[in-house]
N, C-alpha and C positions, 0 to 999 in steps of 0.2 A: 479398181472399187465395185465389190461385190454389195449388190443389195437384194431381197427377199422381203415376201409376204406370204400368212397364210388363212385362210380363213374356214369356220366353222357355220353352217345353217340349219336349224333345228326346227324342222313344222310340226309342235304338239296338235294342232290342229290343221283344218282347210284353209281358215282366215287367220292365222297366226304364223309367224316366223320370228324364232328368236337367232339369233347369231354373236359370232365374236372373231374378233380381226386380230391381227399385229403385222405390221409394217416397218420398216426400213427405208431409209432416203439418204442421200448423201450430197453435198452442197460444195464441191471442187474450188478450190481458190481458183480466181477468174475470169468464174463460169458468167457473172452477170455484168462484165466491163461492157459487152455490145449494148448494155441499156445505161450505159454511163455513168455507172457508179456499182460499186462491188464494196461491201462490206468485209470480206475475204479476201481480199486482191495482195499479191505477192507486193513487197515492197520495193520499192525502187535504189535502196541505199543501203547499206551493211554487205556486211560479208558475205562470202559463198555461204558458211554453216545457217548464218540467219536466215537467208534464200531457204534454204533448204528445210529447216526449221518451219519456214512459213507455208508449205506446201502442205499441212497439215488440213484434212477436209473435216468439214463441218458435218457432224451425222447427228440423226434424227430416229428416235423409234415412236411408233404411235402403236397405243394401244385401245381398242373400241368395244363397247359391249351392249348390243341393243335389243331393239322388240318392234316389229311390225303388224300391222291389223288391218283387216280389209271389211269395213262396215256396209251395212244398209246394200249386199247384194255385190258389192266390192267397186259401188258409186265413189265410198267415202274411204282414205287411207289416211291411217292414224300411223305414227313413229317417235319411238325416243330412244337415245342412246347416250349413255356415257362414256365419254374417252379421257385419252392423258397421253403427252405429246412432250417428251423427254428432250434436249439437244444438248450436244455437250462440243465444244472445241469450238464455242463460237470466240470469235476474233477480241479479245480484252488486252490491257496492259497487266504486265506480269510484276513480279515483286522484285524483279531486276530490271525494271524500266524499260524492257525491252516490248514487242508486240510478240505474243503469244496466243496460240488457239486454245486456251483453260476455260472459256466461258462457259458456262451453264445457263438454260433458260428451262421452264417449265412451264407448260400452259394443260391446264384438266377442266373437266365444265360437264355438262347437260344440255340435251339438244332435243328439243321439241317439234313436232312439226305436224299440220294438218291439212290436206286436199282432197279435192274432190266434191259431189253433188250432196250437200244437204238436204235439198228437195230437187225435184225435175224445175230445169231453167234457174235453178241457184248455185253459183259457185261459191267455193271459199277458200283459199292459199291462208296460210299463217306459218308461223315458226318462232320459236323462242328460243333464244342460248345463253347460257351462262358460261362465264370464261373466267376463270380463276388464273390469269398469267402473269407470272412472278421473274424477275431475274434471277437466277439461285445464286449465281456467283458473276459480278460485273469486272473482275478481275481489281487493279488498284490506281491509285493516280497519284503521280510523281509531283513533290513539291520539292524545290531548290533551296537549300538555304545557302544564305551568300556568306563567301570569307570573311574574316578578321580577327584579329587578334594573335597571327600567325597560323590559323587555321583555313585549311584552305574549303572551298565552295563544297558540298556535299547534296547527295541526294537522297530525300526518305519518301518510300513508298507507304501508303496507308490505303485500306480498302475502300473502293471505287463507293460513289453516294448512293449508285445505283443499285447495288447489292440488297435483293429482297423487297425491291420496291415493284411496282405493275410495270409488265413491260408496254411501250411507248405504244400509242394509237390502238389500244385493244380494248375496248371496251368492256365490262363486267357486267352488263344486261344490255341485250339488244334482240328487238322482237319487230315482227310484222304481221298485219293483218291485210289480206285485200279478198275482196266480194265482186263478182257482179251477177246481174239479174237480167234475166230476158224478159223485157215487160212485153215486147210483143215478138212472135218468131221474126221480125225483121230488126226490132230497137232493142239495144241492150246498153243498160248504165251501170256504173261501177267507182270503186273508191276504196282507198287504202289507208292505213297509216305505217309511220317506219317508226321507230324508238331506239334511241341508242345513248346509252348514259355516258356519264364523262369520262373523256379518254385525257392519258398524260402524255404530252411531246416530250419531256425529257425532267432531269431534277439537278440541281446545283445547292452547293451549301457555304458557309461563309468562314472556312477554314482558311487560313492564312499564316503567312510567316511573320515571325515575329525576333528580334534580336540581330545580330552576328556573330562569326564565329563558333566560340565554343559555348556560348547561350544561346543561338540560332534555335528557336521548336518551332512546332506548327501550333497553333492554338486551335485547339479542338472548337468542334462547329457549335453556334447556341441557334443556328437556324437552316431550316431545310427550304428550300425554295424548288415548289412542283409545280411545274409548268403545263399548264392545262386546260382543256375548253370545256365548258358546261354540256351536259347531257342538253337534248332536242328530242319534239314529236315533229314530223312531216304529216302533211295529210294530203295525197294526190287524187285525182279522179279522172273518168272516162266516159265516154260515152259513143255509139255508134249505131250507123244505120246501115242497111244493107238493101240497097234500089232492087235492085237484082241478083241473079247467083253468081253474076261476074264482076258489079259494082258496088263497094263499099266505103262511106267515109267513116274514118275516127276520126275523134278530137280527143288529145289528152291534156291535162292541166298537171302540172306538176309545182310541188311548194303552195298550195293551195291557199294558205293564210300569210305567205306571204312573210313565214317565219325566218328569221336570221339567225343564224346557225353557222358552225365552221366543220368543214370537210374533214380536215388536216391537223395536225398540231404539232409544232414542231420543236426544237432543244431549244433554239435559240426563242428571243421574244417576240415571236409571230406566230399568224396561225393563217390557213387558207380559208377563206369565206366561202359557202357555198352558193350556188345559185339564188336568186328570188325566184317569184312567181312566174312562172313561163308556160307558154301554152302553143301547141302546136297539132295543124290538121294533116292527117295523111288518106289520100284517095287512093282506093287499090282495084285497078282493073284486072280481071284474067280473060285470056282470050287464048 
């Protein structure tokens, strides 16, 4: 498996950089089995030919154009980029009702960021990301038509409900902003917010099989269920005091308002709830 990347940087002025890049990546079958799961794994049953076909590698191409600027003598950095990632050979069900590596995914979007000092003693870090993530080809879904009237049972393949829908657990909008202020040379306070829009865990529809034998058919869907979790905004805070050059105490509070939100949505009917308000202190000693 060969992969490559190339990039070009142009500096129209001392504090501005423009760049472009292109890169490829590959995910071979079974490469994630050490983590306990692998969406691109080899089958455990089937003919040798099917196993050989399953060796298809998931391939990704990434394109990016961006700009970076240094302001206030280099104290504050701004950056922005547009990007697109295309994935081929994702694992789906083929129109032959077998596992095939023919699926397609596409993610494109915009990323903006800021970090550095607005004023002496005032630090700011933040960013915004827009993601247009779509399952371009989700393969097919198999329906079994039952036997009857001398007609044997048979399988019908129809396009997957996932095709054309948002990729799971990929928010369309995400933003973060964090700031710290040195109140005194020894005392620092700070806080920030993280926002994420709605994410989807999976999709289903109400297609079903009606009849038997020659009259059996798949009844078209009238409802599509999109299993998702709502967007949320979480606030965090921090404070630190440096007693000496070798002794510092820091207190962090996460989810300051005790917001109830979900960290992960799943394709089935459940989601993982995120931790509530939590606080912890860290004492740092240098010697």
